C-alpha positions in Angstrom: -53.3 20.5 9.9 -55.1 17.4 10.1 -56.1 15.7 6.5 -57.9 11.9 6.8 -56.3 11.4 10.3 -52.7 11.6 9.5 -50.5 15.2 10.7 -49.3 16.9 7.9 -45.3 19.0 9.0 -43.8 21.1 6.3 -40.2 20.2 5.2 -38.4 23.6 7.2 -35.3 25.0 5.8 -32.0 26.1 6.5 -29.8 27.8 4.5 -25.8 29.4 5.6 -23.4 31.3 3.8 -20.7 30.6 5.3 -17.0 31.6 4.3 -13.6 30.0 3.4 -12.2 30.2 6.8 -10.7 27.6 9.3 -13.6 28.3 11.5 -16.3 27.4 8.8 -16.8 24.1 9.8 -17.2 24.9 14.0 -19.9 27.7 13.1 -21.5 24.8 10.6 -21.5 22.2 12.9 -22.9 25.2 16.3 -25.8 25.7 13.6 -26.4 22.5 12.5 -27.1 21.7 16.5 -29.1 24.8 16.8 -31.7 24.4 14.1 -32.2 20.8 14.7 -32.9 20.8 18.6 -34.6 24.0 18.2 -35.4 25.3 15.0 -36.6 23.4 12.5 -40.2 22.0 14.5 -39.7 18.8 14.6 -38.8 15.8 16.9 -34.5 14.7 15.9 -33.1 12.5 18.3 -29.6 13.1 19.9 -28.2 10.7 17.7 -29.3 12.1 14.4 -27.9 15.6 15.5 -24.7 14.1 16.4 -24.6 12.7 12.8 -25.8 15.4 11.3 -23.3 17.7 12.7 -20.4 14.9 11.9 -21.6 15.6 8.5 -22.1 18.9 8.3 -18.5 19.4 9.3 -16.7 16.6 7.0 -18.6 18.7 4.3 -18.0 22.1 5.3 -14.5 21.5 5.5 -14.5 20.0 2.3 -15.9 23.0 0.7 -13.9 25.3 2.4 -10.6 23.9 1.8 -11.0 22.5 -1.9 -14.2 24.9 -3.1 -12.9 28.6 -4.1 -14.8 30.6 -1.9 -17.8 30.3 0.1 -19.9 27.8 1.0 -23.9 27.3 0.8 -25.1 24.7 4.1 -28.6 24.3 3.9 -30.4 22.3 5.7 -34.5 20.2 5.9 -35.8 18.2 8.1 -38.6 16.1 6.5 -40.7 12.9 7.4 -37.7 11.6 9.9 -35.5 12.9 7.6 -32.5 15.1 7.7 -31.4 16.3 4.8 -28.0 18.5 4.8 -26.7 20.2 1.3 -23.2 22.1 0.9 -22.7 23.8 -2.3 -19.4 25.1 -2.7 -17.8 26.8 -6.4 -15.6 23.9 -7.2 -16.4 21.4 -10.4 -14.6 18.6 -9.0 -16.8 16.2 -6.9 -15.5 14.6 -3.7 -13.5 11.7 -4.4 -13.3 8.3 -2.1 -10.4 6.9 -1.2 -8.6 4.2 0.5 -6.1 4.5 3.4 -2.9 3.7 2.9 0.8 4.9 2.3 0.9 8.5 1.5 2.1 8.2 -2.2 -0.3 10.1 -4.4 -3.5 7.9 -5.6 -4.3 6.8 -9.1 -5.4 10.2 -10.6 -2.2 12.0 -9.4 -4.1 13.5 -6.1 -4.7 12.9 -2.6 -8.0 14.8 -2.6 -11.1 16.6 -4.1 -8.2 19.2 -4.2 -5.9 17.7 -5.8 -3.3 18.9 -2.5 -1.0 16.4 -0.9 -2.4 14.8 2.6 -0.3 14.5 5.8 0.7 11.2 6.7 1.1 10.3 10.5 4.3 9.0 12.2 3.5 4.9 10.3 3.5 7.4 7.1 -0.4 6.6 6.6 -3.0 8.9 5.5 -4.7 10.9 8.4 -7.1 13.0 5.7 -9.3 11.6 2.9 -12.1 9.1 5.4 -14.3 11.9 5.5 -16.7 11.3 2.5 -16.5 7.1 3.6 -17.4 8.2 6.9 -20.4 10.7 5.8 -21.3 7.5 3.3 -21.6 5.4 6.2 -23.8 7.5 8.1 -25.7 8.7 5.4 -29.0 6.6 3.6 -28.3 8.8 0.4 -25.6 10.5 -1.0 -25.1 12.7 -4.0 -22.8 14.7 -6.0 -24.9 17.2 -8.1 -23.3 19.5 -10.9 -24.9 23.4 -10.8 -25.5 25.3 -13.6 -24.3 28.1 -12.5 -21.0 26.6 -11.8 -20.1 24.1 -8.7 -21.4 21.4 -7.6 -23.9 20.4 -4.5 -23.0 17.4 -2.0 -26.0 16.3 -0.1 -26.4 13.6 2.2 -29.9 12.0 3.4 -30.1 10.5 6.9 -33.2 9.1 8.9 -33.8 8.7 12.2 
């Protein structure tokens, strides 16, 4: 559709329900790549697809690990922005952690679900860096409570 010399494109959205399984993040990465390269109807760069797959993998992994059941992945592309939303049933927001020894953090836990982190041979945490990575890759990052319970974690990536 053309209006006043500008091409208007509708935002195209996709939504997927993923089970709380070890393969959910792999499926989410596959679905994200397929949607962004073939299904969204808009051009998305290879770098943006890679960034979106990484963000999706981290958010879905967190949701299936800490979110109490299925999670919903929503993707949309509009005006050069890829929006990733992952909803789960836990009201606890993800926490940004710094790297360091494996002792519990100040809140008494080590992750968004309160589970202890694993350590490498040097005694440093292997987990807990994903949200920092998601924030670094995103133009905007937010956590929204849901009226029906749970939360939606949203990351907006740009070209």
